[in-house]
C-alpha positions in Angstrom: 68.3 65.0 106.2 71.5 64.7 104.2 74.2 67.2 104.8 74.0 70.1 102.4 76.6 70.7 99.8 79.2 73.5 99.8 77.1 75.8 97.7 74.0 75.3 99.8 75.9 76.0 103.0 77.4 79.1 101.4 73.9 80.3 100.4 72.4 79.5 103.7 75.0 81.0 106.0 77.2 83.4 104.0 74.9 86.4 104.0 74.1 85.9 107.7 77.8 85.8 108.6 78.7 88.8 106.5 75.7 90.8 107.9 76.8 90.0 111.5 80.4 91.0 110.7 79.2 94.3 109.3 77.0 94.9 112.3 79.9 94.2 114.7 82.2 96.6 112.8 79.5 99.3 112.9 79.0 98.8 116.6 82.7 99.1 117.2 82.8 102.3 115.2 79.8 103.7 117.0 81.2 103.1 120.4 84.8 104.2 119.8 84.2 107.4 121.8 83.1 105.4 124.8 86.5 103.6 124.8 88.7 106.7 124.8 90.8 107.3 127.9 89.0 109.4 130.5 90.5 112.8 131.1 91.3 113.5 134.7 90.5 117.2 134.7 89.7 117.9 138.4 88.3 121.3 137.5 85.4 120.1 135.3 84.3 116.9 137.0 84.3 115.5 140.5 86.0 112.4 141.8 82.9 110.2 141.6 82.1 111.4 138.1 85.6 110.5 137.0 85.3 107.0 138.6 82.0 106.4 136.9 83.5 107.5 133.6 86.5 105.2 134.1 84.2 102.3 134.9 82.1 103.0 131.8 85.2 103.2 129.7 86.5 99.9 131.1 83.1 98.2 130.4 83.0 99.6 126.9 86.5 98.2 126.3 85.6 94.8 127.6 82.6 94.7 125.3 84.8 95.7 122.4 87.2 92.8 123.2 84.4 90.3 123.1 83.1 92.0 119.9 86.6 91.6 118.2 86.7 87.9 119.3 83.4 87.3 117.6 84.6 89.1 114.5 87.6 86.8 114.4 85.4 83.7 114.7 83.2 85.0 111.8 86.1 85.9 109.6 87.5 82.4 110.2 84.1 80.9 109.3 84.0 82.9 106.1 87.5 81.8 105.3 86.5 78.1 105.9 83.6 78.7 103.6 85.8 80.0 100.8 88.1 76.9 101.3 85.2 74.5 101.2 85.7 73.5 104.8 82.7 75.3 106.3 80.4 73.3 108.5 82.8 70.6 109.4 84.2 70.0 112.8 87.8 71.1 113.3 88.5 68.3 115.7 87.0 65.2 114.0 86.1 66.4 110.5 82.4 65.3 110.8 79.6 67.6 109.6 78.7 69.9 112.5 74.9 69.7 111.8 72.4 72.2 110.5 70.7 72.9 113.8 74.0 73.8 115.4 75.0 76.0 112.5 71.6 77.7 112.5 72.2 78.6 116.2 75.7 79.8 115.5 77.1 79.6 111.9 80.6 80.3 113.3 80.6 77.0 115.2 83.8 75.2 114.8 83.1 71.9 116.5 80.3 69.3 116.4 78.3 68.7 119.6 80.4 65.6 120.5 83.7 67.3 120.2 82.5 70.5 121.9 81.8 68.7 125.1 
């Protein structure tokens, strides 16, 4: 199959990228309370409960860091889409391939350069 044109790539992957970006932003908003610092009030909770709360807070923060990294990749893919560079390897300039883009539309490298 020939590589699709710029408009076809935009039609195929633009809505999916925007939907994922919106979902990631919503998840970040929904979990903001989980990432707040844990209060160390010894009167209301015991030591183990505080440790559990601190561990949950740290895990929520780690998930949010990965979520923000993914948001950045998607924003960069949308920017490449607007510039007419979407779907092309950042290393060699060849078309990344539809199957690879279908798996992850934010892919930045073709299979050969990703190795």
